[in-house]
N, C-alpha and C positions, 0 to 999 in steps of 0.2 A: 470957102477952101475945104474946112473941115467936113461940111456936109458932103462934098464930092468924093473927099477920101473915104468917108464911112459908106458911102453908096458902092464905091470902087471895091472896098475889102468884102462887103456883102455879096458883090455879084460874082467875085472869085469864089467864095464860100458855096454860094449857091451851085455854080459851074462844077466845084468839086463834088458835090452831093449828086447832081445830075449825072456827072461822068461816073459815078459809082452805082447809082441806083436811079437812072432816069425814068423808071416807070413807077418809082415809089416815093417821090418826094412833090410836094405841092405847094406854091409860094401864094400866099394872100396878102392884099394890099387893102388898108382900110385906115379911117380916122379914129384916133383914140377919143376918149371923152372929152379930152381939151382942145381938140381939133387938129392935132398934129398928125402928120402921116404916119401910118405905122405898118411896117412889113412883118409878116408871121408866116411860117412854113411848117409843114409837117412832113415826117417820113415814117413810111411803115416799116416794121419791126421785120428782120428777115427770118426771125426764129418763132415769134409768138403771134398767134394768129388772133387772140383776143388780150388785153389788159386786164390782169387779174386785180390790180391795184385801183382800177376805175371804180370799182364796186365799193361803195362805202358800208357795205353791211359788216364786214368783219370788225370795223372800229366801232360800230353802233354796238355790236355783239359785246366787245370788250367794256365798252362803258357801262353797259347793262350790267356786266358781272361784277363790274366795281361796286357798282350801286346797290346791288344785291348782297355783296359783302359786308358793304357799310350798314345797310339795313338790319343785318343780323347781328353785327357787332352793337349798334345801338340797342336791339331787343333783348340781347343778354344783358347789357348794361341797367336798362330799366328792370328787368326780372329781378337781378341781383339786388338793387335798391329796395323793390317791394318787399323782398324776403327779409330785409334787415340784417344780411350777413356780412356787413362790413365791407363788400366789394364796391359800394356806391362811393358817391363823394359828397361832399357838404354835409348838411345838418344829418343825414343817416349814420355817417360814419361818427359822428360826434356822439350820436344816440347809443351806439353800440359802446364806444368808451364808456360813457356813463352808465350804462348798465353793468358792464365791467366793473366798474369802481363801486357800484351799489352792492354788487353781490359780494366784493371782496369785504366791505364794512360790514355786511350782515354777517358774514363769516367770522370777522374780528369780534363784533358784538357778541355772538354765541358763545366764542371762546371765553370771552370774559364772564359770560354768565355762567358757562361750565366750570370756570376755576374759581367763582365766589360760591357755586353749589359745593364743590369740592372741600373748600375752606369750612362752609358749614357742617360738613361731615366730619372733617378732622374735629372741630370744635365739640361735636357733639359726642364724639368718640373719646374725647379727652375727658368731658363731663361724665360720661357713663364709666369710665376706667376709674375717676375719682370716687364716684357712688359705690363702684365694686370695692375699691380699698378701704373705704369706710366701711362698708358691710363685714368685709373680712376682719378687719379690727375689731369690730363689734362682736363677731362671733367669737374671736379668740380670748375676749374678755369676758364673755357670757359666763363660763365656770367660776370665774373668780367672784363674780358677783352674787351668784348662787350660793357660794361658800358662805358669804356674810349674810345674805337675805334667806335661806331656808329655814325649815324648821328643824327641830331637834331629831325628829325621827328621818328626816332625809338626811341629815348630817351623819347618824349611826349607819346607814347603808352605804356610805361612801368610805373606801378603805383609808385609813388614815396614813398608811405608809405610800399612797400613790405619788410618784415622785412629781407628777405635774403640779401638786397643791403644797408641796413641801418647799417653803420659803428659805429653807437651808441649802436647797440644791444650788450648785455651782451654774447650771445651764439657766436657772432664773434669775440668779444675781447677774450674770452675764448680760441678759435681756434687758434687766432693768437700769443696768449702766448704760447701755446703748441707748435706751429711751432717754434718759436725763441729758444725754450730750445733745440731744437736738433743741436748736434754738426755739425759744417761746413765739419769736416773730414768724416762724414759719407754722405755725399751730394755730395762732389766732388770727382771725381776719382782719383785725385793725393793727396788729402787731408792728407793720411797717410804718405808721404814723410816728411812732417813738424814735425812728431814724431820721435826723435833722441834717444829717452831712449830704456830701455829694456823692451820688452812687448810680446805679442802675435802674433803670424803669422796670417795676415788677407788675404794676397792674393800674388799670385807668376805672375810676368810677363811673357811675350813671351820669349823663348829660342833666344839667340844671338849667332850666330856661329863665332867662331875665327880661328878654324882650322880643317881640315879633314885629318886623318891618310891617307898615301899614300901606306900601307902594310898590309897584313893580320895580322900582329904582333900589329897593333893598333886598332883591332876591340873593344877591352875594355882595360882600363888602369885607370891611375891616373893623374889628373893634378890640380896643385894649386899654390897659393901665400900665402907666409906666413904673416898671420894678425898681428904677433908681433915680426919682426924678431931682431936678436942680431947681433952684430959685425958689421964690416966695409965693408965687402966684398959683402954680399948679402942686399937687400932692400926689401921693401914690394911690389916694382915694379918686383923683379925678379919673372919669371915664371919657375915652375917645372913641369916635366912630366916624367912618367914612362908606357911604353908599357907593360902590365901584362900577355900577351899570351906567353906561354913557359914554359918549366920546370926548366929553370935556369934565374930567371929574376934578373937581376942586375944592368942595367944600368940606371942612373939618369941623365935626361938631363936638362941643365940650361939655360935660356935665360934671355937677359939683361933686356927685358920689354915685353908687350904685342905685341908690333909692330913687333920685332923680331920673338916671338914667333908664331905670324900670317905667318910671311914669311919664317918661318922653318930655322932660322939661330941660332944654340944653339952657346953659348959662352964657353961651357964647358960640357965635359961628365964625370960623377963620377960613379964609380964602387961600388956598396954595397959590405959589406964583408960577408954578409950571403944573400942566395936566399930569394926574396919576394914573398910571396903568395898573390893573389887575389888582389882586388881594394880597400882594407880598409885602406890603408896608409893614415897619415896627416902630416901636417908641423905646426910646434909651437915652438917659441922662438929659431929659429935657428938651430931645430933639425928635422930630419926626423924621425915619429914613424911610424912602421910597423910589421907585423907579419911575423916570421920567416916560410918557407915553411915546411907543413907536420909537425907542432908543435903548441902548444899554448903558444909559447915564442914570447915575445915582445922584440923590439929592439929598442932602441935611437941612432940614427946615427948623429954625429954632423957634419953639414955641412962645418964649417969653417975649422976645423983641419982634416975634411974627415977620420974621425976615428969612430970605435964603442966605443960609449961612456958607454952602458949599455945594459944587457941581462938579463931577468927575466920573469918568466912564469906568466900567468893570471890564478890564481888559479881556477881550476874546468871548464873551459871553454872549450866547445866543438871544434873541429877543423877538418881541410881536409873533410869536406862534411857532418859532423854531425849535424850542426844546420844553414844551409845556408840561404840566402833571396831565395825568390821564382824563381829567374833567374839562382841561382845555383853558378857555379864559385868559389867554396870553400871559400865563402862570410862569413864563421863562426865568424870571429871576426873584427868588423867595429870600427876603432879609429876615432874621430870627435873632434872638437875644437868650442868652444864659447866664449861668453863673461864671462863665469865663468871657463873656463879652459879646460883641457883635458878630453876626456870620452872614454870609451870602452861600445860597444854595440854587445852584445854576448847572448849564452844561455849555459845552464848547463843541465846536466843529472837530478840533484835536480828540476830544473824548468819546466822539461819535453817540452822542445822546446819553452817556452815562452820567450819574450826578457828581459835580465837583462840588467841594466845600471850600470856602476860602473865609480865614478870620480876617476881619476889617480893623483898622484902626478908627474909633469912633470920631475922632476929631478930622483926620486927613482923609479917611476912606480909603487909605492905601491897603493893598494886600500884603498882610504880614506872612502867610503860608496858605497853601492850598495842599488838598488831598483829592485824588480822583477813585472813586469808588466803583464796585462791580455791579451795579443795578442801574438800569434805564430808568431815566426820569419820568418818561411818559409810560411806564409800566405801574407807577404808583400814584395815588389819589393827592397825597399831599406829604409834607416832612416837616419836622422840627427838630430842635436842638435842645439837648437835656445834659448838663454836665461835660460838654465837650463831646457829645455823642449825638450822632444823627439818626433819628427814628423815622420810619416811612409808613404810612398808611396804606393798607391795601386796595381799598375800594371807597368810593364816596356816595355809592348809591344803596350798598347792602346793608341792612339795618344792623345785622350783626356781621362785621369785619374783624381784621386783626391789623396790630401793629406787627408787621411782617420782617421788618430788617432793622439792623443795628448796625452802625459803622463808629469805630472808636477811633478819635482822632489821636489819643494817645498812644496807641500801638499800631495804627494805619491799618486795622483788619476789621472786615465785616462779616456778618452771619446772618442766618435766618432766624427769625423770633416769631413768636406767637402768643401775644398779649391782646386779649378780647378788647374790642373797641365797637361803640354802638354809635351808628348814624341813625339818631331817632326820626330825623325827618326827611331823610333819603336824598339829600344833595349837599353834601358838605363841601364847601369850597374854601374854607381857611381854617387852619390849626395853629396856633402860636402859643408858645409856652411862657409864664410868668414864674421866675423864679423866687419872687418875693412872696407871692401868694401861693405857690406849688400847686398850680393849676394850668390847665390847657384851655385857652380861649378858642372858640370855633363859630363859624357862620353856618349854619344848616339850613338852607331853603328856607330863607325869610327869618329863621330864628336864631338868636343869639345867644349861646350857651356856654357854659362851663363844665368842666371834668376836673375832679380830684385826682391826683396821680401819688402812687406810692413809690417810692425809691428804696432801694435795698444795697447793702455793701457788696462791693464788687468780690466776687468769688473767683477761685482759681479756674474753675471750670467755665465760668463766663468769658474768660480771656482766651480761651483755646480756641 
């Protein structure tokens, strides 16, 4: 039935076409590929003599045009990658970033070298100024020396009434009074050794070598003596050493005294319960205080019982390369001891890299009080505490550098400083103060050295 209906409608449609254009419609009847009968017809266009769409050349031209554009784009991308201008993708882009980072690093190193060069020039100018002052003083005193040492004939040629040589003259008496008011400690090179109280750092002596490490593990580390030991096993003569190179630093070497340390004969080797990071450890009251590796955790290790006495976090402290000293070494947390107790030198995200000083309770490691300074931690090579004051070292590689900054926790004020300091072996990775010995202990490129320090009374001008 459906077949006949379809055939009927088809005939009607064909008749309508033939009625409108009987001379331009054609019916075709044939089998399709499946064998079914199929009717098709064609009708000529009353307006177009030829079919423009029947020619496939425009479509082919369009495809060719798009392929040409795609080839041009690929060529430009390849050319950009070959030039290394960062327009490419993948490794070439990474190489461009690496080259830019290397360029910035070279500029930073150059600036650091320029800064050290300027520091040297300042020191040289200060030395020259001192020499000129001494020479001027010598010239002023020379006529007086000639008065006592010249012959009688020369004495007769000098007018006795010359006011410069008249000891009764008021100007001379005033000058004499001013000279006698100058403290002797300012004139004598070793004068400050007589001052035994707690004061400001005036000078640092030459480094004295005690031992050189005999392996690559000893390029940098920690070596100390306890300024205030407790118990009967170890004394203030005992020397402690830790080689800080490695991923699992746990060995703590103990030496009877400085002589045994120099000869390299440890009396005992202790194994720390947790691995140590960097060179910021310190000794105080029979305990070793240090930072646990890859954390802001502080550990107090009891030397007598050889046990972990306490473990606690230093709040908000950066660690493992967030805020190190300029030499690196994961020196984010530096523990120090002075006449006033135990300190932590570090930085936080809130401080934006500026040095933060916290006084710690040696038993609980709780923070008693904190101070934020105005000097960035990564701009200095190292730091230490003396009499409640923070001192920073300008460079770890320059042979002749300076202690360039001091911050007084008593006043909460910091200022620039210029105390000569020598890195004899040109890679100083640790500086710590021992108030009992009044010395600085340092680890300078495999070499373990000490410096004598001289302190002076705090003057009004130094507090300004």
